C-alpha positions as CSV (number, residue, x, y, z in Angstrom):
1,M,161.7,251.8,163.5
2,F,165.0,250.7,161.8
3,K,167.2,253.3,163.4
4,K,169.6,250.7,165.0
5,F,168.5,247.7,163.0
6,T,171.1,245.0,162.3
7,A,171.0,241.4,161.0
8,D,171.3,240.3,164.6
9,E,167.8,241.4,165.3
10,V,166.4,238.8,162.9
11,S,165.2,236.1,165.2
12,G,164.2,233.5,162.6
13,Q,164.0,233.0,158.8
14,N,161.4,230.7,157.3
15,Q,160.9,229.7,153.8
16,V,157.2,230.0,153.3
17,K,155.0,227.4,151.6
18,A,153.4,228.1,148.3
19,S,150.0,229.0,149.7
20,V,151.5,231.7,152.0
21,Q,153.7,232.9,149.1
22,R,150.5,233.3,147.0
23,K,148.8,235.2,149.8
24,I,151.8,237.6,150.2
25,R,152.0,238.2,146.4
26,Q,148.3,238.9,146.3
27,S,148.4,241.3,149.2
28,I,151.3,243.2,147.6
29,A,149.6,243.2,144.2
30,D,146.4,244.6,145.8
31,E,148.3,247.3,147.7
32,Y,150.6,248.4,144.8
33,P,148.8,248.0,141.4
34,G,151.8,249.7,139.7
35,L,153.9,246.7,140.5
36,E,151.8,244.1,138.7
37,L,153.9,244.1,135.5
38,V,157.2,243.5,137.4
39,L,155.8,241.4,140.3
40,D,156.9,238.1,138.7
41,D,160.5,239.5,138.4
42,L,160.5,240.7,142.0
43,L,158.8,237.7,143.6
44,P,159.4,234.8,141.2
45,K,157.1,231.9,141.7
46,K,159.9,229.3,141.5
47,S,162.4,231.1,143.7
48,P,162.0,230.5,147.5
49,L,160.4,233.4,149.4
50,I,161.7,233.8,152.9
51,V,160.0,235.7,155.7
52,A,162.4,236.9,158.3
53,K,160.9,237.6,161.7
54,C,162.4,240.4,163.7
55,Q,161.8,242.1,167.1
56,N,158.7,244.3,167.6
57,H,156.4,242.0,165.4
58,L,158.3,243.0,162.2
59,N,158.4,240.8,159.2
60,L,160.8,241.2,156.2
61,V,160.0,239.6,152.9
62,V,163.3,238.4,151.5
63,V,164.0,237.0,148.0
64,N,167.6,235.9,147.0
65,N,168.8,237.3,150.3
66,V,167.5,240.8,149.4
67,P,164.9,242.4,151.7
68,L,162.1,243.8,149.4
69,F,159.1,244.4,151.7
70,F,158.3,244.7,155.4
71,N,155.3,244.8,157.5
72,I,154.4,245.2,161.2
73,R,152.1,242.7,162.8
74,D,149.6,242.0,160.0
75,G,149.6,245.5,158.6
76,P,150.1,246.4,154.9
77,Y,153.3,245.4,153.2
78,M,155.6,248.4,152.5
79,P,158.5,248.3,150.1
80,T,162.1,249.1,151.2
81,L,163.5,252.4,150.0
82,R,165.9,250.5,147.6
83,L,162.9,249.0,145.9
84,L,161.0,252.3,145.9
85,H,163.9,254.0,144.2
86,Q,163.8,251.4,141.4
87,Y,160.0,251.8,141.0
88,P,159.2,255.3,142.2
89,T,155.6,255.4,141.0
90,I,154.2,252.6,143.1
91,M,153.3,254.6,146.2
92,K,151.3,257.7,146.9
93,K,153.6,260.6,147.7
94,L,153.8,263.4,150.3
95,Q,156.5,266.1,150.1
96,V,158.1,267.8,153.1
97,D,159.7,271.2,153.0
98,R,163.5,271.8,153.1
99,G,163.5,272.5,156.8
100,A,162.1,269.0,157.7
101,I,164.7,267.0,155.7
102,K,167.4,266.7,158.3
103,F,164.9,265.7,161.0
104,V,163.3,263.0,158.8
105,L,166.8,261.6,158.0
106,A,167.4,261.4,161.7
107,G,164.3,259.2,162.1
108,A,161.8,261.8,163.3
109,N,158.1,261.4,162.5
110,I,156.7,263.9,159.9
111,M,154.8,266.8,161.5
112,C,151.8,268.4,159.9
113,P,153.4,271.8,159.4
114,G,156.3,270.3,157.4
115,L,153.7,269.0,154.9
116,T,151.5,272.1,154.8
117,S,154.2,274.8,154.5
118,P,155.0,276.3,151.1
119,G,157.6,273.6,150.2
120,G,155.4,270.7,151.2
121,I,152.9,269.0,148.9
122,L,149.9,266.9,150.1
123,D,148.0,264.4,147.9
124,E,144.4,265.1,148.9
125,E,143.4,261.4,148.2
126,V,145.6,259.9,150.9
127,G,143.6,258.5,153.7
128,A,144.5,257.7,157.3
129,D,146.6,254.5,157.9
130,T,148.0,254.5,154.4
131,P,151.7,253.7,153.5
132,V,153.2,256.7,151.7
133,A,156.5,257.7,150.2
134,I,158.0,260.9,151.8
135,M,159.7,263.1,149.1
136,A,161.9,266.1,149.8
137,E,161.5,269.5,148.3
138,G,164.0,269.8,145.4
139,K,165.0,266.1,145.4
140,E,163.9,263.3,143.0
141,H,164.1,260.2,145.2
142,A,162.1,259.4,148.3
143,L,163.9,260.0,151.6
144,A,161.5,257.9,153.8
145,I,158.5,255.6,153.9
146,G,155.8,256.4,156.3
147,F,152.4,255.4,157.6
148,T,149.8,258.2,157.8
149,K,148.2,258.8,161.2
150,M,145.4,261.0,159.7
151,S,144.1,261.7,156.2
152,A,145.6,264.4,154.1
153,K,142.5,266.6,154.5
154,D,142.9,266.3,158.3
155,I,146.6,267.1,158.1
156,K,145.7,270.3,156.2
157,S,142.9,271.4,158.4
158,I,144.4,270.5,161.9
159,N,148.0,271.4,161.0
160,K,149.3,270.2,164.4
161,G,151.1,267.2,165.7
162,I,152.4,264.1,163.9
163,G,150.9,263.5,160.4
164,V,153.0,260.6,159.3
165,D,154.9,257.9,161.3
166,N,158.4,257.5,159.8
167,M,158.9,253.7,159.3
168,H,162.0,253.5,157.1
169,Y,164.4,256.3,156.0
170,L,167.7,256.7,154.1
171,N,170.8,255.5,156.0
172,D,168.8,253.6,158.7
173,G,169.6,250.0,159.6
174,L,167.4,248.5,156.9
175,W,168.9,250.8,154.2
176,K,172.5,249.8,155.2
177,M,171.6,246.1,155.2
178,E,171.7,245.5,151.4
179,R,171.6,241.7,151.8
180,L,170.4,239.4,154.6
181,D,172.8,236.4,154.7
């Protein structure tokens, strides 16, 4: 998704009005209850909230020129990896085995066998169409953020095909863009 993403792909930036800002804050609070205590620090009520519109129906939520969340069309908001590394407990986690790491870091989607092999760990409570953090065997920080195509139970039972769509990974365009000026 962000493989060759640059600041040039941002087609427009709009400071959103207070009602839209409240709606975005509420949506993020509902999706990530672990962020409630720090949500006022991340998305201050007095500071302007900017939504940057990009190609492929992608929206970036930007505060103080720092992208914090993104969503596609009107889907759920997902944190950037930089934010996830600051608050690692906010998302459900799936772990891939060592063999999948280089492929995920190249932007590949996460296949079911990479999650069900001995190095992989599945959270049974994860449903289909859920944003998840992709962890790596033996590493402490997330290496990607994905969107499940099927539930964890289906991933385990079917064990074929793409289990998680890779949305944002380390060293992609969004990771390299620390600030949006």
